[in-house]
C-alpha positions as CSV (number, residue, x, y, z in Angstrom):
1,M,141.8,118.2,-95.8
2,T,138.0,118.6,-95.4
3,V,136.0,121.4,-93.9
4,Q,132.4,120.7,-92.8
5,L,130.2,123.7,-93.6
6,P,128.2,124.7,-90.5
7,Y,125.1,126.2,-92.2
8,S,123.8,123.0,-93.8
9,N,121.2,120.7,-92.3
10,S,122.9,117.3,-92.0
11,A,119.7,115.8,-90.6
12,I,118.2,115.7,-94.1
13,E,119.4,112.4,-95.8
14,T,117.8,110.4,-98.5
15,G,120.9,108.9,-100.0
16,T,121.1,111.2,-103.0
17,G,124.1,113.3,-102.1
18,A,126.8,114.1,-104.6
19,T,130.4,115.4,-104.9
20,I,131.3,117.9,-107.6
21,R,134.6,119.6,-108.6
22,V,134.7,123.4,-108.4
23,S,137.4,126.0,-108.5
24,M,137.6,128.4,-105.6
25,S,139.7,131.5,-105.0
26,Q,142.5,131.4,-102.5
27,S,140.8,134.1,-100.4
28,D,137.5,132.0,-100.2
29,L,139.5,128.9,-99.0
30,L,141.4,131.0,-96.5
31,S,138.1,132.4,-95.1
32,L,136.9,128.8,-94.5
33,G,140.0,127.9,-92.6
34,F,142.1,126.1,-95.2
35,P,145.9,126.7,-94.7
36,I,146.6,128.0,-98.2
37,N,149.8,129.7,-99.3
38,T,148.8,133.1,-100.8
39,T,152.1,133.7,-102.6
40,V,150.6,132.6,-106.0
41,Q,148.5,135.5,-107.1
42,E,145.5,135.3,-109.5
43,R,145.1,131.6,-109.1
44,R,142.1,129.4,-108.2
45,I,142.3,126.0,-106.6
46,V,140.2,123.0,-107.6
47,A,138.2,121.7,-104.7
48,E,135.6,119.0,-104.2
49,L,132.2,120.2,-102.9
50,T,130.0,117.7,-101.2
51,L,126.3,118.4,-101.7
52,G,123.7,117.0,-99.4
53,D,120.4,115.3,-100.3
54,D,118.7,118.7,-100.2
55,G,121.2,120.2,-102.7
56,L,122.9,122.4,-100.2
57,P,126.7,122.2,-99.7
58,R,127.9,120.0,-96.7
59,A,131.7,120.1,-97.0
60,I,134.6,121.2,-99.1
61,S,137.8,119.2,-99.5
62,L,141.0,119.8,-101.2
63,P,142.4,116.7,-103.0
64,L,146.2,116.4,-102.9
65,P,148.2,117.3,-104.7
66,L,146.6,120.7,-105.1
67,E,145.4,121.6,-108.6
68,V,145.9,125.3,-109.3
69,M,144.5,127.1,-112.3
70,K,144.9,130.7,-113.5
71,E,142.0,133.1,-113.2
72,K,140.1,133.7,-116.4
73,E,140.3,137.3,-117.6
């Protein structure tokens, strides 16, 4: 599942975009509209963040199967 981020300028393209792996909290993913089960507390989910040519985020996707990691204390 991929969510396009509405606040980036997709008109800027020079062919230098990139995708990086990040960990996000379940609440952050829920606020973006991802259907995440919140029963697992204190966990972060690995997501792929697509950066545009201008370095700003364009989209977030969740590779399947979901990779869940425990919050660092």
